[in-house]
Z-matrix of the N, CA and C atoms (Angstrom, degrees):
N
C 1 1.520
C 2 1.581 1 105.79
N 3 1.319 2 119.07 1 153.55
C 4 1.412 3 119.04 2 174.14
C 5 1.468 4 112.66 3 -73.87
N 6 1.379 5 117.45 4 149.27
C 7 1.567 6 121.55 5 175.03
C 8 1.436 7 107.01 6 -75.68
N 9 1.332 8 112.96 7 148.14
C 10 1.488 9 116.44 8 -177.99
C 11 1.475 10 117.25 9 -62.23
N 12 1.344 11 110.98 10 -19.05
C 13 1.646 12 112.30 11 175.52
C 14 1.445 13 113.68 12 -71.13
N 15 1.417 14 114.60 13 -14.83
C 16 1.465 15 110.74 14 177.65
C 17 1.424 16 118.76 15 -96.63
N 18 1.383 17 113.90 16 12.58
C 19 1.476 18 121.43 17 -177.25
C 20 1.599 19 105.01 18 -73.76
N 21 1.359 20 111.72 19 143.41
C 22 1.442 21 120.93 20 167.27
C 23 1.558 22 112.94 21 -94.36
N 24 1.293 23 122.35 22 123.48
C 25 1.436 24 120.10 23 179.71
C 26 1.474 25 116.02 24 -48.08
N 27 1.224 26 121.55 25 123.73
C 28 1.480 27 128.93 26 176.08
C 29 1.378 28 113.71 27 61.57
N 30 1.376 29 126.76 28 13.67
C 31 1.544 30 124.63 29 166.37
C 32 1.496 31 112.96 30 -66.35
N 33 1.263 32 115.79 31 134.07
C 34 1.493 33 123.23 32 -171.10
C 35 1.595 34 103.18 33 -115.40
N 36 1.363 35 112.76 34 122.83
C 37 1.472 36 118.75 35 172.94
C 38 1.537 37 107.30 36 -116.49
N 39 1.345 38 114.13 37 147.07
C 40 1.475 39 123.26 38 177.94
C 41 1.443 40 110.60 39 -114.77
N 42 1.399 41 114.23 40 137.78
C 43 1.478 42 126.18 41 169.75
C 44 1.396 43 107.21 42 -108.90
N 45 1.357 44 120.57 43 114.33
C 46 1.603 45 125.31 44 173.47
C 47 1.436 46 102.10 45 -98.67
N 48 1.271 47 117.50 46 121.58
C 49 1.373 48 124.10 47 177.50
C 50 1.633 49 113.40 48 -104.40
N 51 1.326 50 111.63 49 112.31
C 52 1.463 51 116.41 50 -177.82
C 53 1.616 52 112.46 51 -139.55
N 54 1.462 53 106.66 52 47.16
C 55 1.406 54 109.14 53 178.08
C 56 1.496 55 113.65 54 -102.00
N 57 1.345 56 115.56 55 9.60
C 58 1.519 57 110.76 56 -176.27
C 59 1.581 58 111.26 57 -75.48
N 60 1.448 59 106.25 58 168.10
C 61 1.494 60 114.47 59 -175.69
C 62 1.565 61 112.88 60 -74.97
N 63 1.298 62 114.12 61 -23.72
C 64 1.568 63 116.09 62 -171.21
C 65 1.419 64 113.78 63 51.52
N 66 1.378 65 115.77 64 53.71
C 67 1.443 66 122.00 65 173.35
C 68 1.564 67 119.79 66 -61.07
N 69 1.323 68 115.35 67 -23.05
C 70 1.454 69 119.56 68 177.92
C 71 1.476 70 116.15 69 -85.18
N 72 1.379 71 119.52 70 3.41
C 73 1.464 72 122.32 71 -176.79
C 74 1.415 73 111.33 72 -91.22
N 75 1.192 74 130.87 73 12.22
C 76 1.448 75 132.35 74 176.55
C 77 1.558 76 106.46 75 64.25
N 78 1.268 77 112.80 76 44.38
C 79 1.452 78 122.56 77 176.41
C 80 1.578 79 115.04 78 65.30
N 81 1.319 80 114.21 79 14.81
C 82 1.488 81 120.27 80 167.06
C 83 1.486 82 110.40 81 -87.65
N 84 1.437 83 111.58 82 141.34
C 85 1.382 84 116.66 83 171.52
C 86 1.518 85 114.58 84 -79.31
N 87 1.301 86 113.92 85 100.31
C 88 1.468 87 116.75 86 -162.83
C 89 1.675 88 108.53 87 -72.49
N 90 1.199 89 111.65 88 -26.25
C 91 1.577 90 112.17 89 -177.75
C 92 1.611 91 112.48 90 -68.08
N 93 1.282 92 117.34 91 -24.95
C 94 1.436 93 118.29 92 177.70
C 95 1.540 94 110.69 93 -110.35
N 96 1.454 95 118.31 94 16.23
C 97 1.522 96 117.81 95 178.75
C 98 1.437 97 104.81 96 -78.40
N 99 1.364 98 113.58 97 148.07
C 100 1.530 99 124.20 98 177.17
C 101 1.576 100 109.73 99 -63.95
N 102 1.304 101 111.67 100 128.51
C 103 1.502 102 115.15 101 -178.50
C 104 1.616 103 104.98 102 -136.81
N 105 1.320 104 113.61 103 100.19
C 106 1.538 105 119.81 104 178.02
C 107 1.576 106 106.54 105 60.25
N 108 1.341 107 113.24 106 45.27
C 109 1.475 108 112.93 107 172.99
C 110 1.470 109 114.33 108 92.13
N 111 1.267 110 122.04 109 -14.15
C 112 1.508 111 120.88 110 173.44
C 113 1.394 112 110.61 111 -135.62
N 114 1.416 113 113.67 112 162.32
C 115 1.541 114 117.86 113 -178.04
C 116 1.527 115 102.83 114 -66.34
N 117 1.449 116 108.32 115 148.22
C 118 1.414 117 115.39 116 177.45
C 119 1.521 118 116.44 117 -51.10
N 120 1.270 119 112.14 118 -42.32
C 121 1.551 120 120.74 119 179.78
C 122 1.526 121 114.23 120 -59.60
N 123 1.397 122 112.20 121 -36.43
C 124 1.469 123 113.90 122 175.69
C 125 1.433 124 118.25 123 -73.88
N 126 1.338 125 115.79 124 -27.41
C 127 1.374 126 118.20 125 173.78
C 128 1.552 127 110.80 126 -69.06
N 129 1.363 128 117.03 127 -42.32
C 130 1.487 129 114.96 128 175.10
C 131 1.448 130 119.71 129 -60.11
N 132 1.430 131 105.63 130 -49.56
C 133 1.537 132 107.41 131 177.43
C 134 1.632 133 114.96 132 -67.41
N 135 1.226 134 112.52 133 -26.15
C 136 1.625 135 119.71 134 178.98
C 137 1.542 136 105.00 135 -60.29
N 138 1.352 137 118.94 136 -42.21
C 139 1.447 138 120.76 137 -170.82
C 140 1.598 139 107.87 138 -61.27
N 141 1.265 140 117.41 139 -44.13
C 142 1.480 141 119.06 140 175.94
C 143 1.503 142 117.09 141 -76.32
N 144 1.353 143 115.25 142 -29.06
C 145 1.453 144 123.28 143 172.00
C 146 1.555 145 107.81 144 -54.17
N 147 1.340 146 115.40 145 -44.49
C 148 1.457 147 119.07 146 -168.70
C 149 1.612 148 107.05 147 -81.76
N 150 1.274 149 123.11 148 -12.69
C 151 1.397 150 120.93 149 -179.87
C 152 1.410 151 117.85 150 -81.72
N 153 1.333 152 122.98 151 117.69
C 154 1.516 153 129.14 152 -173.28
C 155 1.511 154 114.65 153 -60.55
N 156 1.397 155 114.21 154 -22.91
C 157 1.460 156 120.26 155 178.54
C 158 1.525 157 116.48 156 -76.67
N 159 1.441 158 114.72 157 -17.25
C 160 1.496 159 120.42 158 -171.22
C 161 1.586 160 103.39 159 -95.16
N 162 1.340 161 115.49 160 130.62
C 163 1.366 162 120.60 161 173.44
C 164 1.540 163 116.68 162 -103.93
N 165 1.317 164 115.36 163 -41.18
C 166 1.450 165 116.44 164 -175.86
C 167 1.628 166 109.44 165 -130.61
N 168 1.295 167 120.15 166 138.62
C 169 1.444 168 122.15 167 173.74
C 170 1.580 169 108.50 168 -120.96
N 171 1.283 170 112.81 169 138.04
C 172 1.530 171 117.21 170 173.45
C 173 1.661 172 99.17 171 -120.58
N 174 1.324 173 106.91 172 132.96
C 175 1.427 174 117.29 173 174.01
C 176 1.528 175 110.28 174 -107.36
N 177 1.312 176 116.13 175 130.40
C 178 1.380 177 125.75 176 -177.41
C 179 1.533 178 108.65 177 -111.42
N 180 1.245 179 120.53 178 118.66
C 181 1.563 180 126.06 179 -170.93
C 182 1.441 181 113.78 180 -138.61
N 183 1.252 182 118.25 181 167.10
C 184 1.540 183 118.07 182 175.32
C 185 1.458 184 110.42 183 -70.19
N 186 1.382 185 114.23 184 152.65
C 187 1.489 186 116.93 185 -164.90
C 188 1.476 187 110.19 186 -63.15
N 189 1.474 188 116.45 187 -40.20
C 190 1.442 189 121.86 188 -177.79
C 191 1.680 190 111.76 189 -73.20
N 192 1.287 191 118.84 190 -0.30
C 193 1.381 192 116.52 191 174.70
C 194 1.687 193 111.57 192 -113.26
N 195 1.313 194 115.02 193 12.73
C 196 1.375 195 114.74 194 -177.15
C 197 1.448 196 113.52 195 -68.60
N 198 1.316 197 129.56 196 -36.78
C 199 1.428 198 134.70 197 178.15
C 200 1.648 199 106.53 198 -66.20
N 201 1.307 200 115.22 199 -45.98
C 202 1.463 201 114.10 200 -178.64
C 203 1.559 202 109.69 201 -64.30
N 204 1.257 203 115.56 202 -38.51
C 205 1.491 204 118.96 203 -175.04
C 206 1.426 205 104.67 204 -71.51
N 207 1.345 206 127.45 205 -36.00
C 208 1.420 207 121.07 206 178.18
C 209 1.489 208 114.64 207 -71.25
N 210 1.295 209 120.25 208 -27.51
C 211 1.472 210 129.13 209 174.07
C 212 1.519 211 105.10 210 -66.40
N 213 1.233 212 118.90 211 -46.15
C 214 1.656 213 125.85 212 -179.40
C 215 1.520 214 102.77 213 -60.94
N 216 1.216 215 123.42 214 -51.80
C 217 1.469 216 127.51 215 -176.34
C 218 1.549 217 109.08 216 -54.78
N 219 1.329 218 112.01 217 -50.79
C 220 1.488 219 118.69 218 175.90
C 221 1.624 220 114.07 219 -59.43
N 222 1.345 221 115.35 220 -50.74
C 223 1.488 222 120.13 221 -179.92
C 224 1.515 223 111.41 222 -54.06
N 225 1.353 224 115.23 223 -44.20
C 226 1.470 225 117.89 224 -168.16
C 227 1.576 226 110.97 225 -97.72
N 228 1.423 227 112.79 226 9.25
C 229 1.479 228 114.33 227 -179.59
C 230 1.524 229 118.43 228 53.90
N 231 1.339 230 115.73 229 44.56
C 232 1.438 231 121.54 230 177.72
C 233 1.361 232 115.08 231 -81.54
N 234 1.295 233 115.30 232 71.72
C 235 1.659 234 119.45 233 -164.80
C 236 1.506 235 110.89 234 -64.47
N 237 1.527 236 118.74 235 -24.17
C 238 1.395 237 115.72 236 -173.86
C 239 1.555 238 111.86 237 -79.63
N 240 1.263 239 118.41 238 -11.30
C 241 1.488 240 121.71 239 178.19
C 242 1.471 241 105.86 240 -75.57
N 243 1.436 242 120.46 241 96.81
C 244 1.434 243 132.46 242 -173.25
C 245 1.558 244 106.13 243 -76.54
N 246 1.447 245 113.10 244 -38.83
C 247 1.506 246 109.17 245 -171.60
C 248 1.571 247 105.16 246 -147.67
N 249 1.436 248 114.87 247 151.11
C 250 1.448 249 117.42 248 170.02
C 251 1.516 250 106.81 249 -124.08
N 252 1.251 251 117.42 250 124.85
C 253 1.422 252 119.45 251 176.81
C 254 1.496 253 117.16 252 -125.21
N 255 1.318 254 118.69 253 162.79
C 256 1.457 255 121.21 254 -175.93
C 257 1.534 256 109.60 255 -82.27
N 258 1.440 257 112.69 256 147.26
C 259 1.425 258 117.19 257 -174.79
C 260 1.513 259 112.21 258 -85.39
N 261 1.364 260 113.99 259 -177.81
C 262 1.436 261 119.86 260 174.47
C 263 1.560 262 110.44 261 -104.64
N 264 1.415 263 108.41 262 -166.91
C 265 1.432 264 114.82 263 -172.50
C 266 1.539 265 108.39 264 -77.38
N 267 1.362 266 114.93 265 -36.91
C 268 1.529 267 118.68 266 171.99
C 269 1.451 268 114.70 267 -106.70
N 270 1.311 269 121.32 268 165.86
C 271 1.369 270 123.65 269 177.13
C 272 1.497 271 112.39 270 -60.20
N 273 1.255 272 119.14 271 -34.72
C 274 1.462 273 120.18 272 -175.50
C 275 1.580 274 110.65 273 -74.10
N 276 1.394 275 113.44 274 -27.98
C 277 1.357 276 121.57 275 176.35
C 278 1.433 277 110.16 276 -66.56
N 279 1.425 278 118.93 277 -38.38
C 280 1.450 279 123.26 278 179.69
C 281 1.566 280 112.23 279 -72.99
N 282 1.388 281 115.08 280 -33.08
C 283 1.436 282 113.65 281 176.09
C 284 1.567 283 113.92 282 -70.21
N 285 1.344 284 110.41 283 -35.29
C 286 1.441 285 116.34 284 176.37
C 287 1.614 286 112.34 285 -63.63
N 288 1.285 287 113.67 286 -37.07
C 289 1.399 288 120.87 287 175.95
C 290 1.511 289 112.19 288 -65.98
N 291 1.321 290 121.39 289 -39.17
C 292 1.340 291 131.46 290 174.83
C 293 1.583 292 114.18 291 -64.03
N 294 1.308 293 115.28 292 -33.11
C 295 1.546 294 124.03 293 -179.28
C 296 1.470 295 106.70 294 -69.08
N 297 1.372 296 118.22 295 -33.34
C 298 1.590 297 120.50 296 179.35
C 299 1.525 298 110.52 297 -62.70
N 300 1.386 299 116.73 298 -23.58
C 301 1.545 300 110.60 299 -172.81
C 302 1.434 301 109.95 300 -106.23
N 303 1.357 302 121.95 301 1.87
C 304 1.494 303 124.55 302 171.70
C 305 1.443 304 111.97 303 -67.70
N 306 1.310 305 127.72 304 135.47
C 307 1.448 306 127.76 305 -178.68
C 308 1.451 307 109.51 306 -120.78
N 309 1.345 308 121.41 307 120.35
C 310 1.383 309 126.31 308 167.18
C 311 1.501 310 118.01 309 71.53
N 312 1.314 311 117.84 310 18.76
C 313 1.499 312 119.40 311 -171.57
C 314 1.572 313 108.88 312 -99.11
N 315 1.296 314 106.18 313 136.84
C 316 1.545 315 118.71 314 174.93
C 317 1.481 316 112.74 315 -82.69
N 318 1.341 317 114.41 316 -31.71
C 319 1.535 318 120.34 317 -177.42
C 320 1.504 319 105.22 318 -119.65
N 321 1.364 320 113.74 319 142.89
C 322 1.466 321 121.02 320 -179.73
C 323 1.628 322 101.57 321 -123.01
N 324 1.306 323 120.21 322 121.71
C 325 1.430 324 125.30 323 167.09
C 326 1.497 325 111.22 324 -105.13
N 327 1.281 326 117.02 325 125.33
C 328 1.376 327 123.99 326 -177.31
C 329 1.586 328 111.80 327 -114.16
N 330 1.296 329 110.08 328 123.96
C 331 1.573 330 114.36 329 -171.34
C 332 1.595 331 115.42 330 -136.49
N 333 1.250 332 116.67 331 137.88
C 334 1.371 333 119.80 332 178.69
C 335 1.569 334 111.37 333 -74.01
N 336 1.433 335 111.12 334 127.45
C 337 1.452 336 116.63 335 -173.29
C 338 1.536 337 108.56 336 -64.10
N 339 1.342 338 122.20 337 -22.31
C 340 1.414 339 126.54 338 178.39
C 341 1.571 340 116.14 339 -81.51
N 342 1.239 341 113.07 340 7.50
C 343 1.530 342 120.92 341 174.84
C 344 1.509 343 113.18 342 -111.24
N 345 1.376 344 111.28 343 77.12
C 346 1.458 345 120.23 344 -179.38
C 347 1.492 346 117.77 345 -78.21
N 348 1.255 347 120.83 346 -7.13
C 349 1.456 348 121.35 347 179.40
C 350 1.486 349 120.37 348 -100.34
N 351 1.403 350 109.39 349 16.46
C 352 1.507 351 115.12 350 178.23
C 353 1.556 352 110.75 351 -61.40
N 354 1.289 353 114.98 352 129.64
C 355 1.481 354 117.13 353 -177.10
C 356 1.542 355 109.38 354 -95.68
N 357 1.369 356 112.29 355 165.03
C 358 1.392 357 118.52 356 179.81
C 359 1.543 358 109.93 357 -66.46
N 360 1.238 359 117.08 358 -32.83
C 361 1.434 360 118.51 359 174.09
C 362 1.592 361 118.10 360 -52.84
N 363 1.339 362 108.58 361 -48.46
C 364 1.472 363 118.29 362 178.50
C 365 1.511 364 110.36 363 -64.86
N 366 1.379 365 118.12 364 -43.36
C 367 1.419 366 115.93 365 174.55
C 368 1.569 367 116.94 366 -57.01
N 369 1.288 368 112.71 367 -41.47
C 370 1.495 369 120.23 368 179.91
C 371 1.436 370 108.03 369 -67.27
N 372 1.405 371 122.01 370 -47.29
C 373 1.504 372 126.13 371 179.55
C 374 1.590 373 104.95 372 -58.75
N 375 1.374 374 120.24 373 -44.78
C 376 1.372 375 118.21 374 -176.63
C 377 1.552 376 112.82 375 -56.00
N 378 1.349 377 110.62 376 -42.97
C 379 1.572 378 115.89 377 -175.74
C 380 1.498 379 105.96 378 -68.52
N 381 1.252 380 119.49 379 -44.93
C 382 1.557 381 121.65 380 -175.99
C 383 1.515 382 110.88 381 -56.44
N 384 1.355 383 114.23 382 -46.38
C 385 1.535 384 120.89 383 -174.12
C 386 1.525 385 104.93 384 -73.67
N 387 1.284 386 121.12 385 -38.43
C 388 1.470 387 114.41 386 -179.16
C 389 1.484 388 113.51 387 -71.78
N 390 1.420 389 116.87 388 -31.45
C 391 1.440 390 120.44 389 178.22
C 392 1.631 391 108.06 390 -65.92
N 393 1.229 392 114.65 391 -32.23
C 394 1.517 393 116.65 392 179.18
C 395 1.593 394 113.26 393 -80.43
N 396 1.365 395 117.02 394 -22.24
C 397 1.513 396 112.08 395 -173.39
C 398 1.591 397 107.29 396 -130.34
N 399 1.279 398 123.35 397 -16.98
C 400 1.586 399 126.73 398 179.12
C 401 1.576 400 107.04 399 94.28
N 402 1.336 401 124.39 400 -7.65
C 403 1.285 402 123.33 401 175.37
C 404 1.556 403 113.15 402 -165.17
N 405 1.189 404 114.39 403 125.00
C 406 1.574 405 121.62 404 -167.82
C 407 1.456 406 113.46 405 -141.68
N 408 1.294 407 120.49 406 139.24
C 409 1.484 408 129.62 407 176.51
C 410 1.367 409 116.06 408 -138.14
N 411 1.342 410 123.22 409 136.49
C 412 1.490 411 126.86 410 -177.02
C 413 1.662 412 106.38 411 -83.31
N 414 1.305 413 110.80 412 143.50
C 415 1.440 414 119.29 413 -178.72
C 416 1.468 415 111.71 414 -156.04
N 417 1.320 416 113.12 415 153.25
C 418 1.480 417 117.52 416 173.56
C 419 1.515 418 109.76 417 -124.91
N 420 1.468 419 120.60 418 145.41
C 421 1.350 420 123.43 419 -178.77
C 422 1.512 421 110.61 420 -63.32
N 423 1.443 422 110.23 421 138.53
C 424 1.511 423 110.77 422 171.77
C 425 1.390 424 118.54 423 -74.45
N 426 1.365 425 116.88 424 129.99
C 427 1.510 426 125.82 425 -178.77
C 428 1.450 427 120.65 426 -89.81
N 429 1.314 428 107.95 427 -25.29
C 430 1.442 429 115.77 428 179.27
C 431 1.503 430 114.39 429 -93.04
N 432 1.396 431 112.54 430 156.01
C 433 1.438 432 112.77 431 -179.80
C 434 1.716 433 108.72 432 -75.62
N 435 1.309 434 113.09 433 141.83
C 436 1.456 435 116.58 434 -172.70
C 437 1.436 436 103.60 435 -116.87
N 438 1.415 437 118.69 436 129.90
C 439 1.404 438 128.58 437 177.57
C 440 1.546 439 109.18 438 -118.75
N 441 1.458 440 113.20 439 139.57
C 442 1.445 441 121.18 440 166.21
C 443 1.449 442 115.51 441 -84.42
N 444 1.208 443 117.90 442 114.47
C 445 1.523 444 122.51 443 -172.51
C 446 1.532 445 112.53 444 -108.17
N 447 1.448 446 118.00 445 140.08
C 448 1.357 447 122.33 446 -178.35
C 449 1.698 448 108.98 447 -76.01
N 450 1.255 449 112.00 448 178.21
C 451 1.469 450 119.04 449 -179.56
C 452 1.516 451 108.70 450 -67.84
N 453 1.337 452 119.33 451 -29.80
C 454 1.367 453 119.96 452 179.43
C 455 1.530 454 113.48 453 -100.40
N 456 1.283 455 113.67 454 33.08
C 457 1.500 456 125.39 455 170.69
C 458 1.510 457 115.04 456 63.58
N 459 1.326 458 117.47 457 32.92
C 460 1.528 459 116.80 458 173.34
C 461 1.511 460 109.43 459 -110.68
N 462 1.264 461 114.05 460 144.38
C 463 1.497 462 123.47 461 177.77
C 464 1.550 463 108.13 462 -67.07
N 465 1.380 464 110.07 463 117.20
C 466 1.453 465 114.83 464 173.10
C 467 1.650 466 115.05 465 -92.18
N 468 1.274 467 114.68 466 -35.56
C 469 1.440 468 114.75 467 172.37
C 470 1.632 469 106.07 468 -166.13
N 471 1.363 470 112.88 469 164.93
C 472 1.433 471 121.09 470 176.46
C 473 1.514 472 110.97 471 -112.04
N 474 1.253 473 116.42 472 127.86
C 475 1.500 474 119.52 473 -175.91
C 476 1.537 475 111.50 474 -85.90
N 477 1.342 476 109.96 475 148.80
C 478 1.523 477 112.24 476 174.43
C 479 1.539 478 112.26 477 -78.86
N 480 1.293 479 112.32 478 117.81
C 481 1.560 480 117.74 479 -168.47
C 482 1.414 481 112.76 480 -79.79
N 483 1.447 482 121.59 481 -6.89
C 484 1.518 483 122.93 482 -174.26
C 485 1.577 484 108.55 483 -70.29
N 486 1.351 485 118.45 484 -12.77
C 487 1.452 486 121.20 485 177.12
C 488 1.444 487 114.91 486 -125.85
N 489 1.446 488 113.89 487 21.32
C 490 1.460 489 115.38 488 173.10
C 491 1.492 490 113.37 489 -110.13
N 492 1.392 491 116.69 490 134.89
C 493 1.421 492 122.87 491 -177.97
C 494 1.514 493 114.12 492 -120.92
N 495 1.342 494 118.45 493 144.52
C 496 1.479 495 114.95 494 168.37
C 497 1.474 496 114.44 495 -90.77
N 498 1.233 497 124.23 496 130.26
C 499 1.405 498 127.26 497 -165.02
C 500 1.606 499 105.79 498 -99.37
N 501 1.368 500 112.01 499 141.10
C 502 1.520 501 119.86 500 -179.46
C 503 1.542 502 104.85 501 -119.11
N 504 1.432 503 111.63 502 -171.33
C 505 1.433 504 121.33 503 159.97
C 506 1.456 505 107.55 504 -124.71
N 507 1.366 506 119.97 505 163.27
C 508 1.417 507 132.33 506 10.42
C 509 1.485 508 114.16 507 -74.01
N 510 1.439 509 113.71 508 133.96
C 511 1.490 510 113.37 509 171.93
C 512 1.575 511 102.95 510 -108.44
N 513 1.328 512 110.51 511 143.73
C 514 1.576 513 118.09 512 -170.33
C 515 1.425 514 104.85 513 -125.06
N 516 1.427 515 112.69 514 138.26
C 517 1.364 516 122.72 515 176.11
C 518 1.618 517 117.85 516 -137.77
N 519 1.273 518 120.24 517 150.21
C 520 1.421 519 115.56 518 165.42
C 521 1.428 520 110.09 519 -64.36
N 522 1.423 521 114.78 520 143.27
C 523 1.495 522 116.69 521 -171.06
C 524 1.502 523 113.90 522 -59.49
N 525 1.299 524 117.68 523 -38.54
C 526 1.498 525 116.75 524 -175.77
C 527 1.554 526 111.75 525 -66.03
N 528 1.311 527 110.76 526 -33.58
C 529 1.557 528 116.13 527 -177.51
C 530 1.516 529 107.15 528 -74.34
N 531 1.214 530 127.91 529 -44.59
C 532 1.444 531 125.66 530 -178.67
C 533 1.563 532 108.73 531 -71.54
N 534 1.280 533 117.33 532 -32.20
C 535 1.478 534 121.36 533 -178.54
C 536 1.530 535 107.09 534 -65.06
N 537 1.296 536 113.39 535 -50.90
C 538 1.565 537 123.27 536 -177.69
C 539 1.552 538 105.21 537 -59.95
N 540 1.350 539 114.76 538 -47.30
C 541 1.504 540 118.71 539 -175.24
C 542 1.701 541 112.18 540 -60.18
N 543 1.186 542 112.98 541 -34.04
C 544 1.584 543 119.77 542 179.79
C 545 1.431 544 108.93 543 -85.18
N 546 1.314 545 123.68 544 -32.84
C 547 1.404 546 121.66 545 -178.56
C 548 1.572 547 113.72 546 -71.60
N 549 1.384 548 112.17 547 -27.02
C 550 1.446 549 121.72 548 177.40
C 551 1.559 550 113.41 549 -102.04
N 552 1.278 551 119.62 550 15.84
C 553 1.474 552 120.91 551 -179.92
C 554 1.341 553 113.64 552 -64.80
N 555 1.298 554 119.12 553 134.05
C 556 1.468 555 127.26 554 168.50
C 557 1.487 556 111.99 555 -130.09
N 558 1.350 557 115.27 556 131.19
C 559 1.521 558 115.96 557 -176.31
C 560 1.357 559 113.69 558 78.71
N 561 1.364 560 120.18 559 175.37
C 562 1.437 561 125.89 560 -179.88
C 563 1.430 562 118.27 561 -93.86
N 564 1.224 563 124.31 562 143.64
C 565 1.450 564 126.75 563 171.57
C 566 1.564 565 111.59 564 -134.20
N 567 1.305 566 117.48 565 166.10
C 568 1.349 567 124.18 566 -174.05
C 569 1.496 568 114.02 567 -107.91
N 570 1.484 569 118.27 568 -5.64
C 571 1.433 570 117.29 569 162.98
C 572 1.524 571 107.32 570 -153.87
N 573 1.315 572 119.21 571 173.81
C 574 1.307 573 123.40 572 -169.57
C 575 1.512 574 112.23 573 -83.37
N 576 1.350 575 120.08 574 -22.44
C 577 1.400 576 125.09 575 175.31
C 578 1.566 577 110.37 576 -61.70
N 579 1.221 578 114.75 577 -33.92
C 580 1.552 579 121.82 578 -176.81
C 581 1.565 580 107.43 579 -58.72
N 582 1.360 581 114.24 580 -43.97
C 583 1.388 582 120.70 581 -178.90
C 584 1.645 583 113.67 582 -65.00
N 585 1.366 584 109.92 583 -39.70
C 586 1.395 585 117.16 584 175.96
C 587 1.541 586 113.44 585 -69.47
N 588 1.353 587 118.96 586 -41.87
C 589 1.392 588 118.71 587 171.41
C 590 1.502 589 116.51 588 -59.95
N 591 1.265 590 119.75 589 -29.18
C 592 1.506 591 124.49 590 -177.21
C 593 1.621 592 105.16 591 -64.42
N 594 1.398 593 118.73 592 -32.85
C 595 1.373 594 119.24 593 -177.75
C 596 1.578 595 114.16 594 -85.02
N 597 1.237 596 113.95 595 0.44
C 598 1.471 597 120.10 596 175.13
C 599 1.525 598 116.24 597 97.29
N 600 1.472 599 114.88 598 1.44
C 601 1.506 600 115.27 599 178.16
C 602 1.516 601 112.24 600 -73.09
N 603 1.325 602 118.28 601 148.81
C 604 1.361 603 118.45 602 174.04
C 605 1.542 604 109.48 603 -82.61
N 606 1.279 605 116.03 604 145.50
C 607 1.548 606 122.54 605 -179.68
C 608 1.434 607 106.30 606 -116.81
N 609 1.286 608 120.08 607 126.56
C 610 1.450 609 127.98 608 179.56
C 611 1.510 610 110.42 609 -85.70
N 612 1.296 611 115.95 610 128.05
C 613 1.579 612 117.77 611 169.66
C 614 1.507 613 107.69 612 -95.43
N 615 1.381 614 108.74 613 135.34
C 616 1.584 615 114.52 614 172.61
C 617 1.655 616 101.91 615 -125.89
N 618 1.325 617 113.34 616 167.45
C 619 1.413 618 117.06 617 -168.72
C 620 1.560 619 108.66 618 -78.55
N 621 1.316 620 114.91 619 124.68
C 622 1.494 621 124.67 620 173.70
C 623 1.424 622 106.36 621 -83.52
N 624 1.470 623 112.99 622 -165.50
C 625 1.439 624 118.34 623 178.69
C 626 1.541 625 106.82 624 -136.88
N 627 1.393 626 111.29 625 147.67
C 628 1.523 627 109.66 626 173.03
C 629 1.493 628 116.81 627 -71.80
N 630 1.354 629 115.34 628 -8.84
C 631 1.394 630 121.82 629 179.06
C 632 1.567 631 110.33 630 -84.18
N 633 1.345 632 114.00 631 -16.21
C 634 1.450 633 115.03 632 -179.17
C 635 1.641 634 108.44 633 -89.38
N 636 1.465 635 111.21 634 72.04
C 637 1.300 636 118.33 635 -177.64
C 638 1.590 637 116.07 636 -88.40
N 639 1.354 638 111.20 637 158.93
C 640 1.480 639 114.32 638 177.92
C 641 1.491 640 103.37 639 -102.57
N 642 1.303 641 118.68 640 125.33
C 643 1.476 642 130.25 641 171.88
C 644 1.491 643 115.48 642 -60.79
N 645 1.170 644 127.37 643 98.53
C 646 1.474 645 125.69 644 -172.44
C 647 1.529 646 111.33 645 -122.10
N 648 1.286 647 116.68 646 -37.14
C 649 1.608 648 121.66 647 -177.24
C 650 1.550 649 109.30 648 -115.87
N 651 1.250 650 116.71 649 161.59
C 652 1.539 651 115.91 650 175.03
C 653 1.487 652 112.52 651 -53.02
N 654 1.290 653 116.60 652 -44.31
C 655 1.421 654 120.03 653 179.80
C 656 1.605 655 117.65 654 -56.12
N 657 1.308 656 114.45 655 -22.85
C 658 1.405 657 122.30 656 176.20
C 659 1.480 658 110.49 657 -64.95
N 660 1.356 659 118.18 658 -31.84
C 661 1.571 660 118.02 659 -174.49
C 662 1.501 661 107.11 660 -63.77
N 663 1.309 662 122.62 661 -42.02
C 664 1.392 663 126.72 662 -175.23
C 665 1.530 664 110.16 663 -65.06
N 666 1.286 665 116.51 664 -39.59
C 667 1.508 666 123.98 665 -179.18
C 668 1.565 667 105.76 666 -70.04
N 669 1.353 668 116.62 667 -48.62
C 670 1.510 669 117.51 668 177.46
C 671 1.499 670 112.16 669 -56.90
N 672 1.248 671 115.12 670 -37.20
C 673 1.620 672 114.19 671 -174.45
C 674 1.490 673 106.55 672 -73.66
N 675 1.411 674 126.11 673 -29.38
C 676 1.299 675 128.26 674 -175.75
C 677 1.653 676 100.78 675 -73.31
N 678 1.320 677 121.43 676 -42.55
C 679 1.414 678 124.70 677 -174.62
C 680 1.577 679 106.07 678 -63.08
N 681 1.274 680 112.82 679 -52.53
C 682 1.502 681 116.98 680 -178.31
C 683 1.452 682 115.27 681 -57.24
N 684 1.366 683 119.85 682 -38.93
C 685 1.419 684 119.61 683 176.38
C 686 1.517 685 117.88 684 -63.21
N 687 1.516 686 110.51 685 -32.27
C 688 1.353 687 121.57 686 -178.15
C 689 1.622 688 105.80 687 -73.13
N 690 1.454 689 115.26 688 -46.63
C 691 1.483 690 112.98 689 174.20
C 692 1.520 691 117.73 690 -63.22
N 693 1.253 692 118.48 691 -17.50
C 694 1.496 693 118.56 692 -174.06
C 695 1.515 694 107.37 693 -97.97
N 696 1.261 695 124.14 694 1.81
C 697 1.492 696 126.97 695 172.27
C 698 1.432 697 115.50 696 -60.24
């Protein structure tokens, strides 16, 4: 990890995590699937390439996809992608690998490679919320009823949804906070904010968007294409 003395005030770096196996995509490699005329990964990286607040991007991807990712970066002139590195076994291992490659950043934005519909508005809101609090994540209120179910498929209890939120990315943290969180990580988590919360830091919620979907199944491709077409109007 970089020493704090090397940080550049207000410099923002992004880690795009795209090292997952994508098991629900019917054997297709979703990261390189065409999405409204471009590979999905090019759409995701392009959103951060276009943001004037972003200086450096690190892409974390499966080791056997490194060469294909580098070709994509060259083909689409994604000049802010400074490094491409192999991911780890778990998502948090991949993020930690990406942190090793960021140079001089005061702020770290972590985003799922499979969320290609992230808007410039969400990126700006993420940075504003993080600068105010040190750690911020986008989320939307849960609209459906949520039930806790036993292993044998019986309802155990119904949760009060007025305080439940669905969390998205990009998640943004001050560099020292997220570095400490990953260096002290124990056990598995599904997002980076969970590691920060364990250390007692407060994490600010700011409004996400239903359009900021994570492409997980083949049906999501058609939904993402419709969202992108609407964003580009």
